[in-house]
PyMOL CGO cylinders between C-alpha atoms (Angstrom):
from pymol import cmd
from pymol.cgo import CYLINDER

trace = [
    CYLINDER, -3.27, 0.46, -2.80, -0.90, 0.01, 0.54, 0.3, 1, 1, 1, 1, 1, 1,
    CYLINDER, -0.90, 0.01, 0.54, 1.11, 2.69, 1.78, 0.3, 1, 1, 1, 1, 1, 1,
    CYLINDER, 1.11, 2.69, 1.78, 4.97, 1.90, 1.77, 0.3, 1, 1, 1, 1, 1, 1,
    CYLINDER, 4.97, 1.90, 1.77, 7.80, 3.47, 3.89, 0.3, 1, 1, 1, 1, 1, 1,
    CYLINDER, 7.80, 3.47, 3.89, 11.02, 4.10, 1.54, 0.3, 1, 1, 1, 1, 1, 1,
    CYLINDER, 11.02, 4.10, 1.54, 14.52, 5.31, 2.30, 0.3, 1, 1, 1, 1, 1, 1,
    CYLINDER, 14.52, 5.31, 2.30, 16.30, 7.06, -0.23, 0.3, 1, 1, 1, 1, 1, 1,
    CYLINDER, 16.30, 7.06, -0.23, 20.01, 5.48, -0.60, 0.3, 1, 1, 1, 1, 1, 1,
    CYLINDER, 20.01, 5.48, -0.60, 21.05, 8.49, -2.66, 0.3, 1, 1, 1, 1, 1, 1,
    CYLINDER, 21.05, 8.49, -2.66, 19.83, 11.44, -0.54, 0.3, 1, 1, 1, 1, 1, 1,
    CYLINDER, 19.83, 11.44, -0.54, 19.06, 9.92, 2.80, 0.3, 1, 1, 1, 1, 1, 1,
    CYLINDER, 19.06, 9.92, 2.80, 15.12, 11.08, 2.26, 0.3, 1, 1, 1, 1, 1, 1,
    CYLINDER, 15.12, 11.08, 2.26, 12.45, 8.68, 4.39, 0.3, 1, 1, 1, 1, 1, 1,
    CYLINDER, 12.45, 8.68, 4.39, 8.99, 9.06, 2.71, 0.3, 1, 1, 1, 1, 1, 1,
    CYLINDER, 8.99, 9.06, 2.71, 5.65, 7.28, 2.30, 0.3, 1, 1, 1, 1, 1, 1,
    CYLINDER, 5.65, 7.28, 2.30, 4.26, 6.74, -1.07, 0.3, 1, 1, 1, 1, 1, 1,
    CYLINDER, 4.26, 6.74, -1.07, 0.94, 5.01, -2.28, 0.3, 1, 1, 1, 1, 1, 1,
    CYLINDER, 0.94, 5.01, -2.28, 2.15, 2.60, -4.60, 0.3, 1, 1, 1, 1, 1, 1,
    CYLINDER, 2.15, 2.60, -4.60, 1.13, -0.88, -6.14, 0.3, 1, 1, 1, 1, 1, 1,
    CYLINDER, 1.13, -0.88, -6.14, 2.81, -4.14, -5.70, 0.3, 1, 1, 1, 1, 1, 1,
    CYLINDER, 2.81, -4.14, -5.70, 3.40, -4.31, -9.60, 0.3, 1, 1, 1, 1, 1, 1,
    CYLINDER, 3.40, -4.31, -9.60, 4.63, -0.67, -9.67, 0.3, 1, 1, 1, 1, 1, 1,
    CYLINDER, 4.63, -0.67, -9.67, 7.29, -0.79, -6.43, 0.3, 1, 1, 1, 1, 1, 1,
    CYLINDER, 7.29, -0.79, -6.43, 10.31, -0.72, -8.86, 0.3, 1, 1, 1, 1, 1, 1,
    CYLINDER, 10.31, -0.72, -8.86, 9.35, 2.34, -10.08, 0.3, 1, 1, 1, 1, 1, 1,
    CYLINDER, 9.35, 2.34, -10.08, 9.40, 4.31, -7.26, 0.3, 1, 1, 1, 1, 1, 1,
    CYLINDER, 9.40, 4.31, -7.26, 11.28, 7.55, -7.06, 0.3, 1, 1, 1, 1, 1, 1,
    CYLINDER, 11.28, 7.55, -7.06, 12.55, 9.75, -4.30, 0.3, 1, 1, 1, 1, 1, 1,
    CYLINDER, 12.55, 9.75, -4.30, 10.05, 12.80, -4.14, 0.3, 1, 1, 1, 1, 1, 1,
    CYLINDER, 10.05, 12.80, -4.14, 13.13, 15.16, -2.81, 0.3, 1, 1, 1, 1, 1, 1,
    CYLINDER, 13.13, 15.16, -2.81, 15.88, 14.77, -5.44, 0.3, 1, 1, 1, 1, 1, 1,
    CYLINDER, 15.88, 14.77, -5.44, 14.38, 12.26, -8.10, 0.3, 1, 1, 1, 1, 1, 1,
    CYLINDER, 14.38, 12.26, -8.10, 16.65, 9.53, -7.29, 0.3, 1, 1, 1, 1, 1, 1,
    CYLINDER, 16.65, 9.53, -7.29, 15.50, 5.89, -8.30, 0.3, 1, 1, 1, 1, 1, 1,
    CYLINDER, 15.50, 5.89, -8.30, 18.01, 4.44, -5.51, 0.3, 1, 1, 1, 1, 1, 1,
    CYLINDER, 18.01, 4.44, -5.51, 15.39, 3.44, -2.77, 0.3, 1, 1, 1, 1, 1, 1,
    CYLINDER, 15.39, 3.44, -2.77, 14.82, 0.60, -0.38, 0.3, 1, 1, 1, 1, 1, 1,
    CYLINDER, 14.82, 0.60, -0.38, 11.52, -0.44, 0.84, 0.3, 1, 1, 1, 1, 1, 1,
    CYLINDER, 11.52, -0.44, 0.84, 11.41, -0.17, 4.83, 0.3, 1, 1, 1, 1, 1, 1,
    CYLINDER, 11.41, -0.17, 4.83, 9.53, -2.62, 6.96, 0.3, 1, 1, 1, 1, 1, 1,
    CYLINDER, 9.53, -2.62, 6.96, 6.44, -0.87, 8.33, 0.3, 1, 1, 1, 1, 1, 1,
    CYLINDER, 6.44, -0.87, 8.33, 5.80, -0.65, 12.16, 0.3, 1, 1, 1, 1, 1, 1,
    CYLINDER, 5.80, -0.65, 12.16, 2.06, -1.82, 11.57, 0.3, 1, 1, 1, 1, 1, 1,
    CYLINDER, 2.06, -1.82, 11.57, 3.42, -4.96, 9.69, 0.3, 1, 1, 1, 1, 1, 1,
    CYLINDER, 3.42, -4.96, 9.69, 6.30, -5.79, 12.10, 0.3, 1, 1, 1, 1, 1, 1,
    CYLINDER, 6.30, -5.79, 12.10, 3.74, -5.36, 15.23, 0.3, 1, 1, 1, 1, 1, 1,
    CYLINDER, 3.74, -5.36, 15.23, 0.64, -6.73, 13.78, 0.3, 1, 1, 1, 1, 1, 1,
    CYLINDER, 0.64, -6.73, 13.78, 1.37, -10.34, 15.41, 0.3, 1, 1, 1, 1, 1, 1,
    CYLINDER, 1.37, -10.34, 15.41, 1.74, -8.48, 19.08, 0.3, 1, 1, 1, 1, 1, 1,
    CYLINDER, 1.74, -8.48, 19.08, -1.46, -6.38, 18.20, 0.3, 1, 1, 1, 1, 1, 1,
    CYLINDER, -1.46, -6.38, 18.20, -3.74, -9.48, 17.49, 0.3, 1, 1, 1, 1, 1, 1,
    CYLINDER, -3.74, -9.48, 17.49, -2.87, -11.37, 20.56, 0.3, 1, 1, 1, 1, 1, 1,
    CYLINDER, -2.87, -11.37, 20.56, -3.63, -8.51, 22.79, 0.3, 1, 1, 1, 1, 1, 1,
    CYLINDER, -3.63, -8.51, 22.79, -6.71, -7.69, 20.92, 0.3, 1, 1, 1, 1, 1, 1,
    CYLINDER, -6.71, -7.69, 20.92, -7.78, -11.22, 21.22, 0.3, 1, 1, 1, 1, 1, 1,
    CYLINDER, -7.78, -11.22, 21.22, -7.00, -11.07, 25.13, 0.3, 1, 1, 1, 1, 1, 1,
    CYLINDER, -7.00, -11.07, 25.13, -8.49, -8.21, 25.76, 0.3, 1, 1, 1, 1, 1, 1,
    CYLINDER, -8.49, -8.21, 25.76, -11.89, -9.53, 23.95, 0.3, 1, 1, 1, 1, 1, 1,
    CYLINDER, -11.89, -9.53, 23.95, -11.66, -12.93, 26.17, 0.3, 1, 1, 1, 1, 1, 1,
    CYLINDER, -11.66, -12.93, 26.17, -11.75, -10.67, 29.22, 0.3, 1, 1, 1, 1, 1, 1,
    CYLINDER, -11.75, -10.67, 29.22, -14.47, -8.61, 28.28, 0.3, 1, 1, 1, 1, 1, 1,
    CYLINDER, -14.47, -8.61, 28.28, -17.94, -9.41, 29.49, 0.3, 1, 1, 1, 1, 1, 1,
    CYLINDER, -17.94, -9.41, 29.49, -21.18, -8.72, 28.19, 0.3, 1, 1, 1, 1, 1, 1,
    CYLINDER, -21.18, -8.72, 28.19, -24.02, -8.38, 30.93, 0.3, 1, 1, 1, 1, 1, 1,
    CYLINDER, -24.02, -8.38, 30.93, -27.19, -8.45, 29.60, 0.3, 1, 1, 1, 1, 1, 1,
    CYLINDER, -27.19, -8.45, 29.60, -28.96, -7.58, 32.88, 0.3, 1, 1, 1, 1, 1, 1,
    CYLINDER, -28.96, -7.58, 32.88, -30.44, -11.40, 32.33, 0.3, 1, 1, 1, 1, 1, 1,
    CYLINDER, -30.44, -11.40, 32.33, -34.47, -11.11, 33.34, 0.3, 1, 1, 1, 1, 1, 1,
]
cmd.load_cgo(trace, "trace")
């Protein structure tokens, strides 16, 4: 189950919750119990494109020296 970040529109609380995709509409705020919550775009999801490009560039620049004998 993925962890999602939410904002409560009733009280303004920001929170994270482990939730299944099928139950995402049933999330309630742990602070006020409100059901008016919005799923936020997580930082991990929004930066995944840049991290994969930097990982591939660092992997291509790394060399493995076995001493070749």
